[in-house]
C-alpha positions in Angstrom: 0.0 0.0 0.0 1.3 3.4 -1.0 -0.1 6.5 0.8 0.0 9.6 -1.4 0.1 11.7 1.7 -2.7 14.3 1.6 -4.1 13.6 -1.9 -7.8 14.1 -1.0 -10.5 14.0 -3.7 -13.2 16.3 -2.5 -14.7 17.7 0.7 -16.4 15.4 3.2 -20.0 16.2 4.2 -18.8 17.7 7.5 -15.9 19.7 5.9 -17.4 23.0 6.8 -17.2 22.2 10.5 -13.4 22.0 10.1 -13.2 25.2 8.0 -12.7 23.2 4.8 -15.8 23.8 2.8 -15.0 23.4 -0.9 -11.7 21.6 -0.4 -10.7 19.3 -3.3 -7.0 18.6 -3.4 -6.6 16.6 -6.6 -9.4 18.5 -8.4 -8.0 21.9 -7.7 -4.4 20.9 -8.6 -5.7 19.5 -11.9 -7.6 22.7 -12.5 -4.6 24.9 -11.7 -2.3 22.9 -14.0 -4.7 23.1 -16.9 -5.3 26.8 -16.4 -1.5 27.5 -16.3 -1.0 25.1 -19.3 1.4 22.9 -17.2 2.0 19.3 -18.0 -0.4 17.1 -16.0 0.0 13.7 -17.6 -1.4 11.1 -15.2 -2.1 8.4 -17.6 -1.2 5.5 -15.3 -3.4 6.8 -12.4 -6.1 7.4 -15.0 -5.8 3.8 -16.4 -6.2 2.4 -12.8 -9.6 4.2 -12.6 -8.9 7.5 -10.7 -11.3 9.5 -12.9 -14.0 6.7 -12.6 -14.4 7.3 -8.8 -17.9 8.3 -8.0 -18.7 12.0 -7.6 -15.2 13.4 -8.2 -14.7 16.8 -9.8 -12.2 15.3 -12.3 -14.5 12.8 -14.0 -13.2 13.7 -17.4 -10.2 11.5 -16.5 -12.6 8.5 -16.6 -11.6 5.7 -18.9 -13.8 3.1 -20.5 -11.7 0.2 -19.4 -9.9 0.7 -16.1 -7.2 -1.9 -15.4 -7.8 -1.6 -11.6 -10.5 -1.4 -9.0 -11.4 2.0 -7.6 -13.5 4.0 -5.1 -13.3 6.6 -2.3 -13.6 6.5 1.4 -15.0 8.7 4.1 -13.2 9.4 7.4 -15.1 8.0 10.4 -12.7 9.5 13.0 -12.8 13.0 14.2 -9.9 15.0 12.8 -7.9 15.4 9.6 -4.3 14.7 10.6 -1.7 12.1 9.7 -2.0 9.9 12.7 -5.8 9.8 12.6 -5.9 9.0 8.9 -3.2 6.3 9.0 -4.6 4.7 12.2 -8.1 4.6 10.7 -6.8 2.9 7.6 -5.2 0.3 9.9 -8.4 -0.2 11.9 -8.5 2.4 14.7 -11.3 5.0 15.1 -10.3 8.2 16.8 -13.6 9.3 18.4 -12.1 12.2 20.4 -9.8 14.4 18.3 -6.2 14.8 19.4 -5.8 17.9 21.5 -4.6 21.0 19.7 -2.8 24.1 20.9 -3.9 27.1 18.7 -2.6 29.5 21.4 0.7 27.7 22.0 1.5 25.2 24.7 0.7 26.1 28.3 3.3 27.8 30.4 3.5 25.0 33.0 4.4 22.6 30.3 7.0 24.9 28.7 8.6 25.6 32.1 8.9 21.8 32.7 10.2 21.1 29.2 12.8 23.9 29.3 14.0 22.7 32.7 14.4 19.1 31.4 16.3 20.1 28.2 18.4 22.8 29.9 17.5 25.4 27.3 15.0 28.2 26.9 12.8 28.1 23.8 11.7 30.5 21.0 8.3 30.7 19.4 5.6 28.5 20.9 2.8 29.7 18.5 1.0 28.4 15.4 3.1 28.9 12.3 4.3 27.6 9.0 7.6 25.8 9.5 9.3 27.4 6.6 8.3 30.9 7.7 9.2 30.5 11.4 12.7 29.4 10.8 13.3 32.5 8.7 11.6 34.7 11.4 13.3 33.2 14.4 16.4 31.5 12.8 18.8 34.3 13.5 18.0 34.5 17.2 18.1 30.7 17.5 21.5 30.5 15.8 22.8 33.3 18.1 21.4 31.9 21.4 21.0 28.1 20.8 17.4 28.3 21.9 15.3 25.8 19.9 12.3 27.0 17.9 9.0 25.4 18.9 5.7 25.8 17.1 2.4 24.0 16.3 -0.3 24.0 13.7 -4.0 23.2 13.5 -3.0 19.5 14.1 -2.0 18.0 17.4 1.8 18.6 16.9 4.7 20.0 18.9 7.4 20.8 16.4 11.0 21.6 17.2 13.1 23.3 14.6 16.9 23.7 14.9 19.9 24.5 12.7 22.0 21.3 12.9 25.1 23.4 13.1 23.7 24.8 16.4 21.9 21.7 17.8 23.3 18.5 16.3 20.7 16.0 14.9 21.2 13.5 17.7 20.6 16.1 20.4 17.5 17.4 18.5 16.1 13.9 18.6 16.8 13.6 22.3 15.1 16.9 22.9 12.1 15.6 21.0 12.1 12.4 23.0 11.9 14.5 26.2 8.9 16.4 24.8 7.3 13.1 23.9 7.7 11.8 27.4 6.0 14.9 28.9 3.2 15.4 26.4 0.7 13.0 28.0 -2.2 13.4 30.3 -3.4 17.0 30.6 -0.6 17.9 28.1 -1.6 15.2 25.6 -0.3 15.7 22.0 -0.4 13.4 19.0 3.0 14.0 17.6 6.4 15.6 18.4 8.2 16.4 15.2 11.9 17.1 14.8 12.4 19.8 12.1 16.2 20.1 11.4 17.4 22.7 8.9 20.6 24.0 7.4 21.7 27.2 5.8 22.3 26.7 2.0 23.2 29.6 -0.2 22.1 32.0 2.5 18.7 30.5 2.9 17.3 28.3 5.7 16.4 24.9 4.2 14.7 22.0 6.1 16.5 18.7 5.7 15.1 15.2 5.1 16.1 14.2 8.6 12.6 15.0 10.0 11.6 12.5 12.6 8.1 12.0 14.1 7.6 10.8 17.7 4.0 9.6 18.0 1.8 8.2 20.7 1.1 4.5 20.4 -2.3 3.3 19.0 -4.8 2.4 21.7 -5.2 -1.2 20.6 -4.0 -3.6 18.0 -3.9 -2.4 14.4 -3.6 -4.1 11.0 0.2 -4.1 11.5 -0.1 -6.0 14.8 -2.5 -8.5 13.2 -0.2 -9.2 10.3 2.9 -9.6 12.4 1.1 -12.0 14.8 0.6 -14.4 11.8 4.4 -14.5 11.3 4.2 -12.4 8.1 6.4 -9.4 7.6 5.3 -5.8 8.0 7.8 -3.6 6.2 7.3 0.1 6.8 8.7 2.7 4.4 9.0 6.4 5.1 7.4 7.7 8.3 5.0 4.7 8.8 7.0 3.3 11.7 7.0 6.7 13.4 3.2 7.0 13.0 2.6 3.7 14.7 5.4 4.1 17.2 7.0 0.9 15.8 4.0 -1.2 17.0 3.6 -4.2 14.7 6.5 -3.3 12.5 8.9 -6.0 11.5 11.3 -3.8 9.6 11.5 -0.2 8.5 13.4 2.3 6.5 13.2 6.1 6.3 13.2 7.9 3.0 14.6 11.2 1.7 11.8 12.1 -0.6 9.0 10.6 -2.8 11.2 9.0 -5.4 13.4 7.4 -2.7 10.2 6.0 -1.3 9.3 4.5 -4.7 12.8 3.1 -5.0 12.6 1.5 -1.6 9.2 0.1 -2.3 10.4 -1.5 -5.5 13.4 -3.0 -3.7 11.1 -4.4 -1.0 8.8 -5.9 -3.7 11.7 -7.8 -5.1 12.6 -9.3 -1.7 11.4 -12.8 -0.8 8.8 -12.4 2.0 5.1 -12.5 2.5 3.1 -9.9 4.2 2.5 -6.1 4.0 4.7 -3.3 2.5 3.3 0.0 3.9 4.8 3.1 2.2 4.1 6.8 2.9 5.2 9.4 0.3 5.3 12.6 2.4 6.5 15.2 -0.1 3.0 15.8 -1.5 2.0 17.0 2.0 5.0 18.7 3.4 6.6 20.3 0.4 3.5 21.3 -1.6 0.2 21.0 0.3 1.3 22.9 3.5 3.2 25.4 1.4 0.2 26.0 -0.8 2.1 25.2 -4.0 -0.3 23.6 -6.5 2.3 23.5 -9.3 4.8 21.7 -7.2 2.1 19.3 -6.0 1.0 18.7 -9.6 4.6 18.0 -10.8 5.0 15.6 -7.9 1.9 13.7 -8.9 3.1 13.5 -12.5 6.5 12.3 -11.3 4.9 9.5 -9.2 2.6 8.6 -12.1 5.6 8.0 -14.3 7.0 5.5 -11.8 3.9 3.4 -11.5 4.8 1.0 -14.4 8.1 0.1 -12.5 6.1 -0.7 -9.4 3.7 -2.8 -11.3 6.5 -4.7 -13.1 8.1 -5.6 -9.8 4.9 -7.2 -8.5 4.5 -11.0 -8.1 1.4 -12.9 -9.3 -0.3 -12.8 -5.9 0.8 -9.2 -5.0 -1.9 -6.5 -4.7 -1.1 -2.8 -5.0 -3.3 -0.3 -3.2 -2.8 3.5 -3.6 -4.7 5.8 -1.3 -4.3 9.0 0.9 -4.7 9.8 4.6 -6.5 13.2 4.4 -6.5 16.2 2.1 -4.2 19.2 1.9 -5.7 21.4 -0.8 -2.9 23.8 -2.0 -5.4 26.4 -3.2 -7.3 26.5 0.1 -6.8 29.2 2.7 -4.3 28.7 5.5 -1.6 26.1 5.3 -3.1 23.0 7.0 -4.8 19.7 6.1 -8.3 19.6 4.7 -11.1 17.3 5.6 -11.7 15.2 2.4 -12.6 11.8 1.0 -9.5 9.8 0.1 -9.2 7.8 -3.2 -8.4 4.1 -3.5 -6.9 2.4 -6.5 -6.2 -1.3 -6.5 -4.2 -3.3 -9.0 -2.9 -6.8 -9.4 -3.2 -9.9 -11.6 -6.0 -11.2 -9.2 -7.9 -7.9 -9.1 -11.0 -7.5 -11.1 -10.6 -4.8 -13.8 -13.1 -2.0 -13.5 -14.4 -3.1 -10.1 -16.1 -0.2 -8.4 -16.1 -0.3 -4.6 -18.2 2.8 -4.4 -18.1 5.3 -1.5 -17.1 3.5 1.7 -18.1 4.7 5.2 -14.6 4.4 6.8 -10.9 4.4 5.8 -10.8 1.1 7.8 -12.4 -0.8 5.0 -8.9 -0.7 3.4 -7.3 -2.4 6.4 -10.1 -4.9 6.8 -9.6 -5.9 3.1 -5.9 -6.3 3.6 -6.5 -8.4 6.8 -8.9 -10.5 4.9 -6.5 -11.1 2.0 -3.5 -11.9 4.3 -5.7 -14.2 6.6 -5.3 -12.3 9.9 -7.8 -11.8 12.7 -10.4 -9.2 11.8 -9.9 -5.6 12.7 -12.0 -3.8 15.3 -13.6 -1.6 12.6 -14.0 -1.8 8.9 -15.7 -4.1 6.3 -13.7 -6.0 3.8 -14.5 -5.5 0.1 -12.2 -8.3 -1.0 -15.0 -10.2 -2.6 -15.8 -7.2 -4.7 -12.3 -6.8 -6.1 -10.6 -10.3 -6.0 -11.0 -12.7 -8.9 
């Protein structure tokens, strides 16, 4: 399964309650690319059935003979963040949204955190990560005080120039925050945001690391591992699940590295579940409200799909989905509450099978559990009979 991180396909019925009325990540990107006369050749995604998904705004991409199965899924959980989306795919409903800190983290927490790490901090407000390192970078570099900030998600982000706070120390600072951010200070993720100065500009590196809470109960990953099969996590997947149920993992340095590592894993001799997250769509383009960059990244991924398909074995099944939206033409710079797409391909997958509009992301995990012969998940309904020959 490959998660095109944040590639939503239209607003959910409750999107307005999240400030996301009218959001449509893929549709708006396509519209922008066409208006600006930019290349947006997505023939492989189209062939799989992306344009055939019910009710999408880009139905003109529909094809008469899809080579895959297709559909879209509604988010049952409350929220629109990375953890909530991935956990629901894997069978966990988040009924109470993770706590957010729009006014910054409370003083009693910050006092405790600063005491533990032996440093005062800068920031502690809601901000764009690329903006805040420019605003506060000079003071950080002069004083050694790390930059902390948050967003509309439940995140505590710590930015530092690696020439001032080395990477290993930054990770240790994040682990301290992770230890403290529980109970009344509960927070979904602590994120290390290292950067360097390159040609006079502050540039975030690919050494980001997420420190998440553990899922409240067993997920698809645990179920697969318990059968003796492999769960191989690529990208930030292991971080999102706090390593639970993961047999092996590898971090990536961008979307194409994630594709390379997925193909390498497909060629290895094991049975089980390869779970890949391609984060550039979200971090480099969605949050930065860059529709052209996002569109180019989709085209780049589309061109690699034939390689992925060629590496698959006869019994392998490929699923491509998202975890939330992040509409790059929407206001603000945060995720958007949207349906996610699902495309399924393999020699055993019925061509043109339409799974319709599903009531929860967890139907994906339930189908994988069904196919791999694990215990059923706590939520989700398998659609394997609808797509498997």
